[in-house]
C-alpha positions, 0 to 999 in steps of 0.5 A: 577460146576453149577452155576460157568462158566469156567473149574474147577479142584476141587475147583480151576478154570483153565479156565475162560470164560466170556461174557459182553454186554453193549452199543450195544457191545458184548465182550467175552473172554477166559483165560486158565492158562498155566504157570501163576504165581498163587501168584498174585491171593492171593491178590484178590478174583478171579472172585468174587468167595469166597472160590474158587481158581485158578490153572494152567496146569503147576501146575496140571501137575507138569511140565512147560506148555507154551502157545505155547505147548497148542495153536494149540491143543486148537484151533483145539478142539475149531473149532471142538466143536463149528463147526467153522473155526477160522481166524487169524487177523494177516497178511496183512490188 
């Protein structure tokens, strides 16, 4: 919900999206909680948002969801939504 970025399930963040600019460098990232051990978040204020929580696909669906299960559909959707072609950095070179 505005003004909070990311993907939310109620008051719990499922996916964090961030951009950082500094020293003439722009960095961006995305974190999708698939089967994350959520107890680690008990010791911090996630994303600096008081009163908000963190969740995972596994927690929300009530079954284990591995990164390998969501990676291909996620990347396919990303390419469709952002009208782009992703290029792997793995391989020769």
